[in-house]
N, C-alpha and C positions, 0 to 999 in steps of 0.2 A: 341058248336054252333049248332043250329038246321039246318037240311039239307036244308030247304026252304030258310033260310037266306043266307046260303053259296052259293047256286045256284044263288040267286039274285045278290050277290056281284060279282060273276064270270061273269054273263051276263052284269052287269053294266060296269065292267072293259073292257070287249070285245068291247062293244058299244062305250065307250070313246076312245079306241085306234083306232077304225074304223073312228070315227069322226075326230081325229087328222090327220089321213092318208088322208081322203077325202079333208080336208081343205088344206093340203099340196099340193095335186095334183091340186086343184083349183087355189091355189096361183101361182104354177109353170106354169099352163096354161095361167093365166092372164099375167104373166111376158113375156112368149113366144109370146103372141099376141101383147104386147106393144113394144117388142124389134124388131130391124131391123138389118139384116145382113149388116156389114160395106161395103160400096162400095166407094172407093176413087174417087174423082173428077179427070177428065182427062183434061190436058192442052196441048196446041199446043207445048209449050216449052219443054215438056217432051216426045213428040212423038218418038224421036229417041231411047228412052229406049225400046220401043216395036218393033222397026224396026230391032234390032240386031238379027240375026238368032242364033239358038242354042237351044238344049233341056235342057241345064243347064244354070243358070244365077248366076254370082258371081260379087260382087262389093267389091273391096279392098280399104278401106279408110285409108288414112295416112296423117299426118299433119307435121311431122318433117323429117329432112334429113335421119336419120338412118332408120326410117320406110319406107320412100320413096324408099330407095335402097332395103330394104327387100321385098317390094311389088313385085318387079320384080322376085325375087327368089321364092316367094310364088306362083306367077302365073305359073312359069315353073313347080313347083312341082305338082300343081293341074292338069295341062294338061298332064304331064308325067304319073302321077298316073292313070288318066283316061285311058290313052293308055295301060298301063301295066296291070291294074286290070280288065278293062271292054272291052279291045280291041277297045277302042273308038278313035275318031279323034279330032283334035283341033276344027273342024267345029261344033262339038257338044256343044261348049261352047260360050256363050256371056259373055265375061270376061272384066271387066272395072277396071282399076286402077285410083283412084281419088287422084290426087296430089293437096292438098289444104294447106292453111296456109303457113308455111315456106317451106314445101315440093314442093310447086308450081314451084319453080325455076328449078326443075329437068325436067320440061316440056319445057325448052328452049334449043335451039341448041348450038353447040360449039362456034359459032361466038359471041354470047352475053356472054357466059361464059368466053371467052378470054378477053373481055372488062371488065366484071363486076364480074369475078369469086371470087375475094377477098371479095367483098361485099356479094355475094350470100353465100359463104362458111361461112363467119362470122355470117350472119343472121341465117343460118341453123345449125350452130354448127357442121359443117361437114368439117373435115380437112383431107388432104391427109396423110394416115398413112406412106407413104414412105418418105415424106419430112417434115411432121408436119405443112406444110403451106397450103395455099388455092389451090383449083383446078383451072386450067386455061382452062379446057375443062369439058364438062358435065360428072361427074363421073358415071352417070347411063348408059353411052354408051362407057365406056372404056373396050374393049373386052379382053385386054391382062392383066387385073389386077384381079388376084384371091384373093388379100388381101382385097378386098372391100366387103361390106355387101350384094351385090346383087349376090354373088357367081358365077360371070361370066355371069349372065343372064342380057343381055343388052336391051336397048330400041329396037335396030335393031332386035335382036333375037325375042323379044316379038311381034314386028310388023309383023315379018315373021310368027308368030303363030296367027296372027289376034287379038291380045290383043288390046283393046282400052284404051285411056287415057282421063280422064275428068280433065280439068285444071280450077282452081278457078279464075274467073275474078276479084273478090273482092281482092284477094291476089295479083293478077298481078298488079292491080292499086296501091296497097300498095307498092309493090316492085318498081314500077315506081317512086313513090314519094320518097322512101328511096334512090334509086340510084340518083335521081335528087338532093337530099339534100347533098349526099356525093360527087357528081361530079360537081355540079353547072349547070347541064343540065336542059332541059325543060321537065317537068313531062309528058306532053301529047305526046311529041315526043318519049320519052323513052317508054311510054306505047305502042305506035304503033310499036316500034321496037321489043318489047317483044312479042306482038301478032303475028307479022310476023315471029318470030323465033320459033313458036310452033313446036314441034316434030311431025313426021308423026302419023297418026291414032288418032289424038287428036282433041278435041273440047273444047271450053270454055263454062263453066256453070256459071250462075250468082254468085253462091257461092258454095263451095264444101260441106258445111254442108247442104245446101238446097237440092242439087242434091242427096246427100247420103240418105236423108229421103225419097225423091221421088222414088229413085231406089227400096227401099223396098216395096213400094206400087205397083211396077211392078214385084214383085216376085224375086228380086235379093237377094241371100244370102249375108249377110254382114260379112266381115272379116276385122278386124282392124290390120294394120301392124305398129309396133312401140312399 
């Protein structure tokens, strides 16, 4: 091939490559101009998520009895690791356990567990390993039981470390209806009884799944227990 033709092909190949590159840059610029950084909407019902103090934010989501118990143990491990590795304090964390679905019953005190423990245990599939039967007190707050899945990390212990609890209101209403059906009681009266029996450091959220998605929009790291 003669030299002039070879040089022509080389120049044409270079110019074609440059054209593709320029087109790619132009397309990328156009996309960047068209796209917008995602900014989630803010709602008054979610304001509490931004009011919790702490440099780290963690949301532990759980829906069944076993996971609900494990969530307490996970919380303790997170806070204790922060203390040992980073010489940090519990105050550095905004840590929320979300008890939703069947796990919601762990958010009720011993008084209602004494009355409805057999119903709660059956719904959650959570039996006392010592007896094989139902719990008659909230298992998440039995401090003298190392055979349970919370590893001895109780509600009271976590309240002392300023862990918060989000309780599913939708599931609470379901439990009220279920208990009413089993006992012949009034659904609304039982619902009020359950609401009044909420453990310390807790608040009801419309639905646990709803709050879990919103928490991530506020920068909470999501951990699922169960």
